C-alpha positions in Angstrom: 13.5 6.8 17.0 9.8 7.4 17.1 7.4 4.5 17.4 5.9 5.3 13.9 9.3 5.2 12.3 10.1 1.9 14.0 6.8 0.4 12.9 7.4 1.5 9.3 10.9 0.1 9.3 9.8 -3.2 10.9 7.0 -3.6 8.4 9.4 -3.0 5.5 12.0 -5.4 6.9 9.3 -8.1 7.3 8.2 -7.8 3.7 11.7 -7.7 2.4 13.0 -10.7 4.4 10.0 -13.0 4.5 7.1 -12.1 2.2 9.1 -11.0 -0.8 10.9 -14.3 -1.5 7.7 -16.3 -0.8 5.4 -14.3 -3.1 8.0 -13.3 -5.7 6.8 -9.7 -5.6 9.4 -6.9 -5.6 9.5 -3.9 -3.3 10.4 -1.6 -6.2 7.8 -1.8 -9.0 10.4 -0.6 -11.5 12.3 -3.9 -11.0 9.2 -5.7 -12.1 7.7 -3.3 -14.7 10.8 -2.7 -16.8 11.7 -6.4 -17.5 8.0 -7.2 -18.1 7.7 -4.4 -20.7 10.9 -5.1 -22.4 10.1 -8.8 -22.7 6.4 -8.1 -23.5 5.2 -10.4 -20.7 2.4 -8.1 -19.5 0.2 -10.7 -17.8 0.8 -9.5 -14.2 1.6 -5.8 -14.9 -1.9 -4.8 -14.1 -1.5 -5.2 -10.4 1.3 -2.6 -10.3 -1.0 -0.2 -12.1 -4.3 -0.9 -10.3 -3.0 -1.4 -6.7 -1.7 2.1 -6.0 -5.0 3.7 -7.3 -7.1 1.2 -5.4 -5.1 1.8 -2.2 -5.5 5.5 -2.5 -9.2 5.3 -3.1 -9.7 3.0 -0.2 -7.5 4.9 2.3 -9.4 8.2 2.2 -12.7 6.9 3.7 -10.8 4.7 6.1 -8.7 7.6 7.3 -11.8 9.7 7.7 -13.5 7.0 9.8 -10.4 6.5 11.9 -10.1 10.3 12.5 -13.7 10.5 13.6 -13.5 7.5 15.9 -10.3 8.9 17.5 -12.2 12.0 18.6 -11.0 14.3 15.9 -13.1 16.8 14.1 -16.7 15.7 13.6 -17.3 14.7 10.0 -21.1 14.5 9.9 -21.2 14.6 6.1 -18.7 11.7 5.7 -21.2 8.9 6.5 -19.1 6.6 8.6 -21.0 5.4 11.6 
């Protein structure tokens, strides 16, 4: 097993075992969205719609900065550092 795969599985297990019951969040958004839509309790549905988009928007500049700091291709036009 590669170290990346191990890290991903350890992270998922941590959230499933510890953080999920504490926060009440579900690992599968469909398990939260479907009951909320059917019962028309849409107060906290926004986080399941906004978070993936915000994460994608934030990850691109972060990845570019990490790639540059790791000695990858020079990204002069990216403006990180």
